N, C-alpha and C positions, 0 to 999 in steps of 0.2 A: 550838544555834545558830537564835535564832527566824527565822520567815521573813521576807524583807528587808532582815537584817543579815549583816555579814559581820565576819572579825576585821581590825584594823587594818592588820596586816600584811598582809596578804594582799590587802586594797584597795588600799593603796601599789603592790605592786607590779603588782597590774591595771593601776592606772593611770599608771603607769611614772614614778611618783617616785623609783621604786627599780630596779637593774639587777637583782637577785635579792631572791628572801623574806627570806633571812638579812639584808642589808643593808637591808630595809626593815625588819626587826625589830631591829636596831642603831641603826636612825635612833630608833624610838619607843624604846627601851630608853636610848638618850641623851638622853633629854629634848628632842630637836629638834621635838617636834609636840605641839600642843596641839587637843583635841575642845570644842568650843563654851567656848572661854578657857582652859581646864582643862589645865594640862601632864598626859599620859597616860605613864608607864612602862612600863606591860605589855601588847606586840604584841597580847594576846587581846582585848584589850577590842574589844567592839563598837560597829560603825556604824552609821548607816543612811541613809537620803535625810532631805533636813531638817540633817544636821548640819553643822558647819563647821569647816575643819578649815585649820589655820595648819601650814604645813609649812617649817621650815626647812633646806632642802637645801644640799649646796654650794656648787651653783651659783645658788641665786635662793631667795626665801622665797616662800609663794606661799599665797595666801587664797583658799579654795576652798569650796562646797556640793556635800556629798556628791547625785549624781542617783538615781545605781543603786547598788545592792553589786556586780553587775558578776559573772558565769558563768566569765570566762578570761581570760587578760592575751593580747591581741589585737595588731592593729597599730596603730599610735598613733592614727588617725582614731577608735577606734573605743573607746581609751583615751580620748581626750577629752570622750565621752557620758555618761560618769560621774561627769562631775563639770561646775560653772559655776563658773568664774573670777569672783572678786569684786573691785570694784576700794576705794578710800580712799573713793569718795564714794558707795558702795552705801549707796542709805537705810535700807536692813535694820539697819547698821551703826553709823548716825551716833545718838548719844545727846544728849539735852538737858541739859546740865548746870545750866543756868538763871543761868550766871552773863553780866553783862550789863555 
């Protein structure tokens, strides 16, 4: 694993999007996670700071930017520091289609 990168399933578990690492792997394998707009089905996919994840978990769909790969699964406040939530009106996600 390259410096500053993390396995997707492990990161989802660290960031508390799944209760167990095996559930995180199933979430990825089931096609419920996109990395930078592309569906990923390999739990071992490397992610790092700046990557945009869309996670369609059972309880909600989250759009987040990875801030830190993390070192452990800590308490919820620590887990929230691993990502930044993005909203629909986030300027980085808006594209001009030229329609008018």
